[in-house]
Backbone as ProteinMPNN parsed JSONL, in Angstrom:
{"seq_chain_A": "MRDAFGSTFMFKLIIIFLVFYVSFMTIAVSYAKVFRIKNEVINILEQYQFDSNNLSEWNNIVNGKVDPYLSSFGYKYTNNAAISKICNDKHGRLSDNGVCIVRNDLGRSGRSVYYNVIVYLVISFPIFSQDFVIPITGETTTINFPQV", "coords_chain_A": {"N_chain_A": [[-36.757, 15.576, 19.917], [-36.446, 15.799, 16.772], [-33.791, 17.174, 16.615], [-32.212, 14.742, 17.569], [-32.564, 12.738, 15.205], [-31.394, 14.256, 13.611], [-28.364, 14.581, 14.538], [-28.009, 11.765, 14.304], [-27.718, 11.841, 11.278], [-25.824, 13.521, 10.629], [-23.316, 11.777, 11.687], [-23.573, 9.274, 10.706], [-22.699, 10.419, 8.179], [-20.668, 11.309, 8.452], [-18.982, 9.157, 8.891], [-18.902, 7.271, 6.748], [-17.865, 9.141, 5.273], [-15.481, 9.166, 6.259], [-14.356, 6.686, 5.902], [-14.774, 6.033, 2.814], [-12.385, 8.074, 2.718], [-9.97, 6.961, 4.411], [-10.086, 4.225, 2.515], [-9.168, 5.388, 0.179], [-6.636, 6.596, 0.838], [-5.453, 4.16, 1.844], [-5.08, 2.81, -0.935], [-3.455, 4.613, -2.543], [-1.258, 4.691, -1.072], [-0.432, 2.363, -1.649], [-0.202, 1.977, -4.4], [1.583, 3.553, -4.512], [3.796, 2.401, -3.228], [4.244, 0.147, -4.772], [4.958, 1.165, -7.21], [7.175, 1.879, -6.626], [8.348, -0.542, -6.283], [8.441, -1.635, -8.606], [10.083, 0.359, -10.006], [12.57, -0.411, -8.887], [13.189, -2.671, -9.906], [13.6, -2.455, -12.524], [15.591, -1.358, -12.137], [17.653, -3.512, -11.287], [17.835, -4.761, -13.335], [18.825, -3.593, -15.365], [21.345, -2.633, -14.376], [22.515, -5.176, -14.367], [22.871, -5.982, -16.799], [20.536, -8.026, -17.754], [19.89, -11.238, -19.354], [17.541, -12.616, -20.422], [16.562, -15.138, -22.05], [18.968, -17.107, -21.255], [18.953, -19.497, -19.024], [20.52, -19.516, -16.509], [20.989, -17.598, -15.758], [18.566, -16.462, -15.749], [17.786, -17.33, -13.012], [20.184, -16.648, -11.234], [20.012, -13.799, -11.238], [17.098, -12.962, -10.991], [15.855, -15.164, -9.303], [17.874, -14.693, -7.32], [18.413, -11.755, -7.354], [16.045, -9.995, -7.407], [13.583, -11.483, -6.047], [14.46, -11.618, -3.743], [14.604, -9.348, -3.002], [12.326, -8.215, -3.187], [10.952, -9.809, -1.159], [11.873, -8.666, 0.857], [11.18, -5.89, 0.882], [8.094, -6.368, 1.525], [6.351, -7.218, -0.76], [3.306, -8.037, -1.193], [2.633, -11.223, -3.175], [-0.01, -12.656, -4.049], [-1.318, -15.987, -5.166], [-2.991, -15.352, -7.723], [-4.947, -15.78, -10.588], [-5.697, -13.61, -12.389], [-3.568, -13.018, -12.689], [-1.493, -14.345, -13.89], [-2.613, -14.593, -15.949], [-2.378, -12.328, -17.616], [0.627, -11.819, -17.542], [1.079, -14.099, -19.168], [-0.29, -13.854, -21.553], [1.238, -11.452, -22.245], [3.121, -12.808, -23.174], [5.14, -13.204, -21.221], [7.816, -13.987, -17.92], [7.385, -15.318, -15.041], [8.175, -14.349, -11.749], [9.056, -15.556, -8.821], [7.636, -14.382, -7.384], [5.936, -12.606, -8.307], [6.52, -10.865, -10.513], [6.327, -9.673, -13.45], [7.998, -10.325, -16.198], [8.723, -9.434, -19.487], [10.308, -9.797, -22.444], [11.766, -7.729, -24.913], [12.724, -8.108, -28.06], [15.058, -6.204, -30.139], [15.623, -5.34, -33.422], [17.158, -7.637, -35.758], [19.038, -9.459, -34.998], [18.967, -10.117, -31.752], [20.392, -9.47, -29.651], [20.673, -6.746, -29.098], [18.058, -5.493, -26.534], [15.342, -4.904, -24.767], [13.377, -4.461, -21.716], [9.818, -5.275, -20.309], [8.577, -4.532, -17.484], [6.396, -5.732, -15.199], [4.266, -4.637, -12.48], [2.095, -6.226, -9.897], [-0.445, -4.595, -8.683], [-2.576, -5.688, -6.167], [-6.099, -5.113, -5.622], [-7.795, -6.375, -2.631], [-11.607, -7.093, -2.158], [-12.178, -8.407, 0.435], [-14.967, -9.087, 2.059], [-16.815, -9.171, -0.586], [-15.972, -10.992, -2.39], [-13.903, -10.296, -4.056], [-11.466, -9.054, -6.232], [-9.612, -6.822, -7.576], [-7.037, -6.468, -10.118], [-4.242, -4.354, -10.877], [-2.142, -3.904, -13.518], [0.601, -2.231, -13.084], [3.418, -1.006, -15.411], [6.546, -0.489, -16.856], [9.276, 0.478, -18.818], [12.71, -0.803, -19.162], [16.056, 0.734, -19.88], [17.791, 0.233, -23.466], [19.466, -2.605, -23.711], [22.598, -4.473, -24.443], [23.711, -6.769, -25.873], [27.342, -8.192, -26.167], [28.888, -9.641, -28.986], [28.662, -12.994, -29.941]], "CA_chain_A": [[-36.881, 14.436, 18.802], [-35.52, 16.094, 15.574], [-32.514, 16.995, 16.984], [-31.468, 13.427, 17.78], [-32.007, 12.082, 14.149], [-30.276, 15.275, 12.41], [-27.225, 13.966, 14.652], [-27.427, 10.644, 13.697], [-27.717, 11.532, 9.943], [-24.795, 13.185, 10.475], [-22.783, 10.669, 12.397], [-23.461, 8.421, 9.508], [-22.077, 10.749, 6.754], [-19.082, 11.26, 8.793], [-18.485, 7.641, 9.27], [-19.228, 7.406, 5.493], [-16.668, 9.608, 4.511], [-14.169, 8.59, 7.041], [-14.663, 5.256, 5.522], [-13.888, 6.368, 2.168], [-10.741, 8.731, 2.806], [-9.275, 5.605, 4.42], [-9.493, 3.9, 1.386], [-8.269, 6.182, -0.585], [-5.132, 6.8, 1.323], [-4.948, 3.223, 1.399], [-5.034, 2.855, -2.436], [-2.566, 6.062, -2.778], [0.229, 4.531, -0.584], [-0.05, 0.874, -2.014], [-0.079, 2.286, -5.625], [3.285, 4.461, -4.511], [4.782, 1.286, -3.321], [4.456, -0.835, -6.251], [5.624, 1.947, -8.108], [9.029, 2.352, -6.241], [9.209, -1.562, -6.341], [8.532, -1.696, -10.368], [11.87, 1.102, -10.231], [13.765, -0.725, -8.464], [13.69, -4.284, -10.407], [14.196, -2.017, -13.496], [17.168, -0.693, -11.686], [18.02, -4.273, -10.947], [17.844, -5.701, -14.688], [19.868, -2.306, -16.193], [22.931, -2.928, -13.575], [23.598, -6.414, -14.284], [22.796, -6.814, -18.111], [20.031, -9.444, -17.594], [19.557, -11.841, -20.574], [16.354, -13.954, -19.656], [16.693, -16.156, -23.009], [19.626, -17.744, -20.303], [18.319, -20.213, -17.876], [21.201, -19.942, -15.316], [20.876, -16.161, -15.663], [17.321, -15.595, -15.001], [17.916, -17.845, -11.405], [21.355, -16.062, -10.871], [19.394, -12.381, -11.237], [15.415, -12.924, -10.686], [15.697, -15.756, -8.038], [18.764, -14.036, -6.572], [18.431, -10.126, -6.734], [15.104, -9.4, -7.747], [12.901, -12.092, -4.98], [15.002, -11.305, -1.977], [14.495, -7.517, -2.83], [10.625, -8.263, -3.037], [10.502, -10.403, 0.015], [12.057, -7.955, 2.187], [10.561, -5.018, 0.821], [7.251, -6.721, 2.13], [5.343, -7.213, -1.523], [2.683, -9.434, -1.188], [2.166, -11.636, -3.977], [-1.039, -13.614, -3.58], [-1.017, -16.387, -6.537], [-3.907, -15.033, -8.615], [-4.848, -16.226, -11.973], [-5.248, -12.824, -13.056], [-1.969, -12.122, -12.92], [-0.732, -15.588, -14.749], [-2.846, -14.663, -17.588], [-2.22, -11.173, -17.862], [1.3, -12.252, -17.356], [0.813, -15.419, -20.344], [-1.037, -12.909, -22.634], [2.003, -10.385, -23.163], [4.484, -13.568, -23.662], [6.651, -12.778, -20.419], [7.929, -14.849, -17.51], [6.879, -14.691, -13.788], [8.822, -14.496, -10.777], [8.179, -16.679, -7.798], [7.093, -13.39, -6.233], [5.009, -12.07, -8.949], [6.945, -9.847, -11.289], [6.112, -10.53, -15.184], [8.903, -9.932, -17.101], [8.589, -9.611, -20.701], [11.727, -9.555, -23.341], [11.26, -7.442, -26.61], [14.256, -7.747, -29.218], [15.374, -5.115, -31.407], [16.535, -6.148, -34.219], [16.617, -9.569, -35.764], [19.986, -10.105, -34.15], [18.528, -10.302, -30.49], [21.625, -9.001, -29.412], [19.659, -5.74, -27.96], [16.64, -5.813, -26.087], [14.949, -4.161, -23.33], [12.238, -5.35, -21.067], [8.976, -4.528, -19.504], [8.481, -4.981, -15.886], [4.703, -5.379, -14.751], [4.219, -5.471, -11.26], [0.797, -6.133, -9.911], [-0.913, -4.145, -7.631], [-3.869, -6.788, -6.205], [-6.702, -4.735, -4.23], [-9.242, -6.975, -2.414], [-12.476, -6.661, -1.181], [-12.672, -9.638, 1.207], [-16.888, -9.13, 2.23], [-17.39, -9.535, -1.772], [-14.954, -11.713, -2.849], [-13.522, -9.945, -5.047], [-9.426, -8.9, -6.144], [-8.676, -5.971, -8.512], [-5.472, -6.332, -10.456], [-4.079, -2.987, -11.543], [-1.061, -3.903, -13.959], [1.75, -1.088, -12.876], [4.066, -1.141, -16.421], [8.021, 0.457, -16.893], [10.219, -0.136, -19.282], [14.529, -0.998, -18.924], [16.949, 1.037, -21.353], [18.049, -0.743, -24.387], [20.503, -3.514, -22.778], [23.385, -4.548, -25.57], [24.879, -7.714, -25.323], [28.256, -8.756, -26.875], [28.451, -10.615, -30.283], [29.485, -14.238, -29.596]], "C_chain_A": [[-35.987, 14.773, 17.458], [-34.25, 16.138, 15.28], [-31.55, 15.816, 16.837], [-31.415, 12.77, 16.079], [-30.884, 12.973, 13.586], [-28.804, 14.692, 12.857], [-26.733, 12.772, 14.116], [-27.324, 10.675, 12.387], [-26.372, 11.821, 10.28], [-23.474, 12.76, 11.028], [-22.525, 9.999, 11.457], [-22.881, 8.829, 8.575], [-20.818, 10.851, 6.932], [-18.463, 10.007, 8.497], [-18.22, 6.973, 7.872], [-17.823, 8.16, 4.723], [-15.423, 9.639, 4.984], [-13.588, 7.37, 6.317], [-13.905, 5.234, 4.017], [-12.589, 7.176, 1.611], [-10.034, 7.636, 3.243], [-9.26, 4.819, 3.479], [-9.091, 4.112, 0.355], [-7.089, 6.559, -0.267], [-4.506, 5.405, 0.761], [-4.697, 2.775, -0.118], [-3.706, 3.456, -3.087], [-1.242, 5.003, -2.208], [0.292, 3.327, -1.098], [0.297, 1.094, -3.332], [1.677, 2.755, -5.465], [4.119, 3.253, -4.146], [5.027, 0.824, -4.007], [4.921, -0.124, -7.118], [6.953, 2.126, -7.803], [9.383, 0.753, -6.623], [9.509, -1.721, -8.003], [10.001, -0.637, -10.699], [12.502, 0.065, -10.22], [13.712, -2.537, -9.341], [14.021, -3.851, -11.906], [15.609, -2.069, -13.391], [18.187, -2.097, -11.656], [18.746, -4.683, -12.845], [18.627, -4.65, -15.477], [20.85, -2.917, -15.782], [23.288, -3.882, -13.914], [22.815, -7.015, -15.74], [22.045, -7.895, -18.273], [19.876, -9.837, -19.091], [18.877, -12.697, -19.756], [16.413, -15.056, -20.315], [17.791, -17.488, -22.092], [19.259, -18.47, -19.226], [18.598, -19.951, -16.445], [21.162, -18.129, -14.789], [19.777, -15.343, -14.904], [17.516, -15.803, -13.32], [18.796, -17.054, -11.099], [20.577, -14.244, -10.22], [17.555, -12.287, -10.522], [15.672, -13.387, -9.345], [16.728, -15.31, -7.102], [18.963, -12.396, -6.14], [16.557, -9.41, -5.854], [13.783, -9.747, -6.445], [13.057, -11.699, -3.727], [14.649, -9.451, -1.713], [12.782, -7.051, -2.35], [9.98, -8.371, -1.72], [10.757, -9.324, 1.228], [11.148, -6.574, 2.054], [8.618, -5.261, 1.502], [6.055, -6.534, 0.579], [4.975, -8.303, -1.641], [1.929, -9.671, -2.289], [1.174, -13.024, -3.561], [-1.375, -14.607, -5.381], [-2.382, -16.28, -7.574], [-3.957, -15.531, -9.962], [-5.066, -15.472, -12.753], [-4.024, -12.4, -13.424], [-1.182, -13.289, -13.745], [-1.529, -15.419, -16.224], [-2.387, -13.739, -17.835], [-0.51, -11.169, -18.549], [1.77, -12.926, -18.978], [0.646, -14.597, -21.397], [0.547, -12.217, -23.36], [3.404, -11.312, -23.33], [5.706, -13.44, -22.352], [6.84, -13.782, -19.205], [7.885, -14.274, -15.988], [7.452, -14.995, -12.773], [8.391, -14.909, -9.601], [7.571, -15.232, -6.421], [6.034, -12.313, -7.03], [5.03, -10.834, -10.251], [6.798, -10.593, -12.358], [7.447, -9.523, -15.462], [8.897, -10.458, -18.586], [9.627, -9.11, -21.64], [11.003, -9.123, -24.562], [12.606, -7.375, -27.113], [13.988, -6.575, -29.953], [16.736, -5.436, -32.405], [16.401, -7.32, -34.778], [18.309, -10.599, -35.343], [19.5, -11.121, -32.488], [19.51, -10.245, -29.332], [21.027, -7.572, -28.56], [18.402, -5.941, -27.542], [16.774, -4.722, -24.955], [13.546, -4.695, -23.03], [11.288, -4.316, -20.875], [8.679, -5.636, -18.94], [7.299, -4.851, -15.372], [5.047, -6.015, -13.501], [3.005, -5.493, -10.68], [0.04, -5.301, -8.263], [-2.574, -5.098, -6.981], [-4.818, -5.774, -4.766], [-7.792, -5.583, -3.96], [-9.867, -6.568, -1.533], [-13.088, -8.48, -0.228], [-14.42, -10.017, 1.428], [-16.977, -10.018, 0.453], [-16.646, -10.888, -2.332], [-14.511, -11.886, -4.005], [-12.236, -9.005, -5.074], [-9.972, -8.226, -7.017], [-7.376, -5.886, -8.798], [-5.053, -5.347, -11.167], [-2.502, -3.407, -11.865], [0.294, -2.41, -13.78], [3.005, -1.721, -14.044], [5.537, -0.21, -16.276], [8.812, -0.437, -17.708], [11.88, -0.174, -18.777], [14.666, -0.158, -20.184], [17.076, -0.082, -22.522], [19.736, -1.87, -23.802], [21.206, -4.277, -24.608], [24.427, -5.379, -25.477], [26.125, -8.183, -26.456], [28.18, -9.546, -27.932], [29.359, -11.664, -29.741], [29.892, -14.605, -30.643]], "O_chain_A": [[-34.994, 14.116, 17.148], [-33.611, 15.617, 14.366], [-30.475, 15.801, 16.238], [-30.333, 12.338, 15.68], [-29.776, 12.599, 13.201], [-28.022, 14.338, 11.974], [-25.622, 12.557, 13.633], [-26.846, 9.638, 11.927], [-25.575, 10.884, 10.332], [-22.51, 13.482, 10.777], [-21.345, 9.919, 11.114], [-22.373, 7.978, 7.845], [-19.936, 10.638, 6.101], [-17.422, 9.937, 7.843], [-17.327, 6.127, 7.827], [-17.058, 7.73, 3.861], [-14.429, 10.024, 4.368], [-12.374, 7.188, 6.219], [-12.821, 4.679, 3.839], [-11.977, 7.041, 0.551], [-9.306, 7.193, 2.354], [-8.098, 4.429, 3.363], [-8.665, 3.27, -0.435], [-6.374, 6.912, -1.205], [-3.661, 5.23, -0.117], [-3.614, 2.191, -0.153], [-3.042, 2.898, -3.96], [-0.365, 4.63, -2.987], [1.474, 2.991, -1.031], [1.241, 0.377, -3.664], [2.651, 2.381, -6.118], [5.165, 3.094, -4.776], [6.233, 0.829, -4.253], [5.431, -0.755, -8.044], [7.792, 2.49, -8.626], [10.46, 0.54, -7.18], [10.622, -1.894, -8.5], [10.824, -0.936, -11.563], [12.994, -0.465, -11.216], [14.505, -3.405, -8.975], [14.637, -4.662, -12.597], [16.492, -2.544, -14.106], [19.374, -1.942, -11.941], [19.905, -4.794, -13.244], [19.144, -5.155, -16.473], [21.403, -3.737, -16.514], [24.516, -3.949, -13.944], [22.304, -8.131, -15.839], [22.564, -8.843, -18.862], [19.753, -8.981, -19.967], [19.265, -13.331, -18.775], [16.36, -16.097, -19.66], [17.481, -18.672, -22.224], [19.286, -17.762, -18.219], [17.822, -19.999, -15.49], [21.297, -17.67, -13.655], [19.751, -14.398, -14.115], [17.452, -14.892, -12.495], [18.228, -16.265, -10.344], [20.667, -13.749, -9.096], [17.129, -11.515, -9.662], [15.752, -12.636, -8.373], [16.46, -15.564, -5.927], [19.433, -11.911, -5.111], [16.126, -8.887, -4.826], [13.127, -8.842, -5.929], [12.225, -11.481, -2.846], [14.524, -8.705, -0.742], [12.264, -6.177, -1.655], [9.088, -7.705, -1.194], [10.069, -9.169, 2.238], [10.469, -6.198, 3.009], [8.004, -4.264, 1.882], [5.045, -5.842, 0.714], [5.585, -9.318, -1.977], [0.963, -8.993, -2.64], [1.507, -14.054, -2.974], [-1.588, -14.044, -6.455], [-2.691, -17.305, -8.181], [-2.865, -15.71, -10.501], [-4.901, -15.83, -13.919], [-3.617, -11.611, -14.276], [-0.121, -12.931, -14.257], [-1.203, -15.926, -17.298], [-1.505, -14.034, -18.641], [-0.261, -10.716, -19.666], [2.57, -12.404, -19.755], [1.53, -14.627, -22.252], [0.932, -12.367, -24.52], [4.51, -10.82, -23.552], [6.917, -13.566, -22.536], [5.977, -14.657, -19.283], [8.222, -13.13, -15.683], [7.369, -16.212, -12.609], [7.236, -14.606, -9.301], [7.284, -15.219, -5.224], [5.451, -11.39, -6.461], [4.114, -10.182, -10.753], [7.01, -11.804, -12.429], [7.736, -8.396, -15.057], [9.034, -11.646, -18.878], [9.821, -7.895, -21.608], [10.074, -9.686, -25.14], [13.488, -6.666, -26.63], [12.902, -6.101, -30.29], [17.948, -5.633, -32.319], [15.547, -8.095, -34.348], [18.578, -11.8, -35.383], [19.652, -12.315, -32.233], [19.411, -10.875, -28.279], [21.038, -7.572, -27.329], [17.638, -6.602, -28.245], [17.679, -4.043, -24.471], [12.766, -5.216, -23.828], [11.429, -3.106, -21.048], [8.54, -6.822, -19.239], [7.038, -3.705, -15.006], [5.631, -7.063, -13.228], [2.506, -4.406, -10.972], [0.172, -5.617, -7.081], [-3.61, -4.932, -7.624], [-4.522, -5.676, -3.575], [-8.708, -5.675, -4.778], [-9.506, -5.979, -0.514], [-14.033, -9.258, -0.361], [-14.966, -11.039, 1.013], [-17.164, -11.229, 0.337], [-17.403, -11.795, -2.678], [-14.521, -12.84, -4.783], [-11.961, -8.285, -4.113], [-10.958, -8.774, -7.51], [-6.563, -5.373, -8.03], [-5.503, -5.36, -12.313], [-1.649, -3.364, -10.979], [0.62, -1.792, -14.794], [3.557, -2.776, -13.731], [5.508, 0.774, -15.537], [9.036, -1.634, -17.525], [12.147, 0.612, -17.868], [13.929, -0.15, -21.17], [16.487, -1.16, -22.443], [20.881, -1.449, -23.643], [20.525, -4.5, -25.609], [25.594, -5.132, -25.173], [25.761, -8.515, -27.584], [27.233, -10.33, -27.859], [30.461, -11.463, -29.232], [30.604, -15.607, -30.711]]}, "name": "protein", "num_of_chains": 1, "seq": "MRDAFGSTFMFKLIIIFLVFYVSFMTIAVSYAKVFRIKNEVINILEQYQFDSNNLSEWNNIVNGKVDPYLSSFGYKYTNNAAISKICNDKHGRLSDNGVCIVRNDLGRSGRSVYYNVIVYLVISFPIFSQDFVIPITGETTTINFPQV"}
């Protein structure tokens, strides 16, 4: 009887270890995926010299380039209240697929800017009805617009 109890305990210990290992690896892979998405969004903004004050340019670049990339890459955006709150607190604009873009002016003219890009990693625990939102941030290089 003692041997049966020992092997049951060992089996439970192995199962718990596997659950923690798989959970850790899932979070690590998801983090790497979101980090890659953030870098590509920054590349798109730098490539097209994005001006977020121009609404038609916002529609062309963000809705035309960034959102299709996010859809093709499989970035899952859930309409989470925490994501909207974080973006609004930073005075940014949220794209349709959940990327927050915050404009930062350099100087008084507003012709030199850089952007903070915030992509969110949402870890859900449906058993507990709990979501954890981890913002992943990055910055573009300085973008200079010509004087008008």
